[in-house]
N, C-alpha and C positions, 0 to 999 in steps of 0.2 A: 465265284462266289462270292459274296461280300465279306468283308474281313471280322467282323460282331459274328456272324452266322457260324463262319469258318472255327472261328476261336471255340466258339460255345458248343460247337459238335467234336472239338477236341477231348473237352472237358470231358462232357459225356463218355467218351468212351472209355477217360485214364478210370473214370469212375466204376463204369461197366469191366474194369480189367482188375481193379486191384478189389472189387469185390465191395466195398463199402463209399458209399461218397464221402469226397474230402472237399474235394474244392469247389467253393459254392458260385464263384463267380469266375469269368474269364481271365487272361490277363490284360485285360485291360485293370490300371489301378483304379481302388485300391482290388487288392485280391482275398478272400479268407478262405482259411484251412482248415478244416476240423480233425480234431485228432483228440488225442486219449482223454486228456484234460479242458478240454472244452473247443474252442475254438480260437486261431490267432487271426488279423486283418493287418494286411500290409496295404501300408498305406500309399506309398509311389516305389518306383522301381528301384529297390536297394542296389547303392553304390560300394559299401563296405560290408563285404560276408564275412562270419566269422562261422567256425564250425565245431561243433565239440566232440567227444565221444569216439564209437571207432568209424573211420572213413565216409564219414559226410562230407567232407571237405574233396573229395573225388569228382563228385557230382558237378562242381562249379569248374572243379580244374578240367572234367573232361568235355564239360561246356564253353571252355573258352576264357571263365573267370579264374583269377588268382585271391583267395582267401586275406584277408589281413590278418587272418591268424587260424590254428587247428591243430588237434591236438598230435604231441609226439608219439610217433608207433612204441609200442611197449611190447612187442611179438613181432617178429621176425624179424627183426632189422639188424642187419648182420656187421654192420659198418656203424654202430652208434652212432649215426648222425642223426636220429630220429625219424628217418623216413626210409617207407618201403622203397622199393626200387621203382616199380610203377609209376611211382607219385614223385621221383626226381628225376624221372626221364619225362614226366609229363612237363614238370617245372622247366627241362631245360626246351623241350620245345617250346615252350610257350617265353620260352626269352626271360623268364622271374626268376629275380633272387628270392632265396627261401624265406618264407614272412616268419615270424613267432612264431615258436611251437610250444602249446600248452601243456604242463606237467600234469600230468592227471592219474600220477601214481599215486596220490591220498584223494583222491576226486577230483572234481572239475575246479582248476582254480578260475575262482569267479573275478578276482582282481584283475587276472590275465586277461580276461575276456573283455573284461569292460576297459581296460588302458587300450586295448584294439579298436577301441570305440564302432563297434559292428553297427550297420543299418538293421540286419537281418541275423539271427543262430540258427544254422542247420543242423538238426539233431535228431532226424527220421529215423537212423537205427542207433539206440543206447538205451541206456537202462535208467533215464531220468525219474528221479521220487518226485513227486507233486511239490515237496521243499525245493527242486533243483530247478524244476520250472518257474515258480514263482520268483523265486531268485536273480536269475537269469533274465523271464520277462521283463525286472524293471532295467534292463540294462538296453536290451532291444525285441523286438520281435522274434517271438522262438517256433521252429516247425518241430516238434515232437514228435513220436509215435500214431499210429490210431489202435492197437489193439492192446501190446501189453512188452513191456520191458525187452529188448535183444531180439523180437521178431519179427523186426523187419526183412522182407526179403529183399533183393538188390533190385527188383524192376520197382516196389514200390518205393525203396529209398531215393531212386531217380525221381518216380513222382512226385512225392511229397517235398523234397527239396528243389525240384524243379518247376513246381505250382508256385512256390513260395520266394523264387527269381521270379517269376511273372514269365516263364519258358517252358511254359509245359508241352508245345509242340516238340522243340527242342529236343527237350527230355522222350517224345515218343520215337520219336529220330534214333535219339543213341539206345535204346531198349531195343528196338528193331536190329540196329547194327549188331547189337551182343547177341541176340538170336540167332541172328544170319551165320557168327562164327561159331557159335556151341553147332547149330543143326552141320554145319561143313564138319566138323573135327568129329563128332558123334559119327556120323556117317561111314565114316574109315574104322567103327570098332563095333560092327553089330553083336559082335559077340554078349556085349555090354548089357544091352536092350533085355530089356524085363527079368532082369537078376532082381535079388531083395538085397537090400543093403541097411545096416544101421552103424551110426554115428558112437560111439562110445567113448563117452565125451571123458574119461578119466582111468584109469586102473593102476591102483596102488601094487607097486609091484609088491609089498609088505603085505598088505591084506587085498585077498579076492575073494570074499563072503559077499560082496554089492556088485552090481554091475550099473554104473548110472550112464544114462544114453539120452545123446539132443533128441526130442521129440519131434514131429513132423511139424511144429508151428515153427523150428530152427531152421536159419537160412541156411546152414550145412545139410541138414536134409533134403530140403528144396530143392538145392544145386542138384544134389546127387538125381534127383525126379527130372530136375531138366536134362539130367545125360542120360538119361532113360533108366534109370532105377525105380524100384519102388520099395516101399517100405515095408516090412516085415509085420505080423500080425500084432505082435505085443510091443511094436514099438506106437502101433496107430490107437491099440487100447490104451496106451498108458498119455496119450495126448489129449491133455486139457485145454481148454481157453485160458493165454493169457500166460502158459507155463512153456519152458523152453525145452523142458529138460524132466527125464524121468528115469526113475531104479526100480530095482528089483535083486531079489538073494539070488544069489548063484546056487542056492540050493534047487531054485527053481527053473534052471539054466535049460531046460526040455522046453521051456517056452520060446525057446530060439532056434528050434527047430528048422523055421521055414525060413531062415537067415542064409544066404548066400555067401554073401562080404563083409566083413567090419572093415570098419576104416578105424582108425585113432588116431592118439599122440603117443609116441613111444621108440622104444630101439628095438634090437634084437633081443640086449635084455629081458626086455618085458614079455617080448612073446614065447621065450623061451623057460618063463616061468609060468604064463599061462600056458603053454601044452601041456606043463608038468602036476600042473596044479589037478586033484582029483576030480573036482566039479567042472572046472572050465575047460579040460581038455577035454570032456565029452560033446563037445559043442561042434557041430560040424564044419560048419568056418571052419576053426581052431585045426582037426582033423584033415581037410583040405588043404590046409594051408592058405586061404582064399582072404590074408590080412593084408591090410594095406595099412603102414605108419608111417603116421608124419611129424617131420621132426621140425625144430624152432627155424625155419629155411620157406623161402618164398612158394611152393607148394603147398607145405603144411598150414602156412598164412592164409590163403590162397581158395583154402578148403571154406572157409567163411568168405563166399563170394563177394566182390564187390566193383564197381564199375569198371576201374580199371585195370584191376589183376585179373578178371577172367579171361580174357585176351592173353595178357603174360603166360598163364601157365596151362591154360584150357589142354596143348599137346600132351605136354606132361602130369598133369592129373590123371586124365584120360588114358593113358597109357599105363598108368598103373593098376588103374582100374582094371582096364581090362587084361592083365597079367593076371590079376585075379579069379577074375570071371572065368579066364580058361585052366585055373587047379578048380572049378566048381564039379563034382561028382553027380 
């Protein structure tokens, strides 16, 4: 098959898999990527790749490219070096030095990004505002999200970012490899399949009057679906375009009657408080103890799935979900 036809077919497959057209041309540069703010054209294959926001640097790293700068980890960084363990491991595998890390504690450090002199800025999974996008675009072509802030799934993150790099085919191969790893691990835990699960964003141990949760747009929820779980009706009904979360008064706790498993961040003290609360204790999954509590550790971090984190924590995460599934009455 001629290479130009092959490249076009690959792009068409990517369009169908993501759900909306994004890559307007094949990997022969220039490449144009459509997104929430319009479209970005990359004139030539980028040599200096920078990324902002969460985990976008994992796409070029997985494809063998070391970015000239990326965001410092601000969650799950046990040793304080700014790198999550799977990122540090990948840099070692590539024999690479740690590049400049952008401190995004107060938002994007535009000066640091500019100092890295990138040819492209990857931000497929991010919360970029229009102003952020416009400012970054003065530095280099930017690849942001297509639908809404913080709603890009790990597959779409790979597809968007790899498209900007002119590596669509390699991106699809990476997706297929990760999907194979997921299928292998999930096959060992059939008790998870078909259970319903909701991912609670935050529970305030001092005030349990409101239940806040990630919607079906959020990558954490979509990852649960990858693992064979399904969203309960209340989460589905709360899911609206462009929104990654929802909330409901605890007085309506009966709306969560079809929830088998709850995943959230927190420790034993939080669960004890939830179990003793007059309203939240009525939730079936709390009565069953079918709760997965995640901490500021690799598994808690990787519950928001990324290209390098998925294989790193897959066994542990699915095992925790399976333990909860076995408690469901």
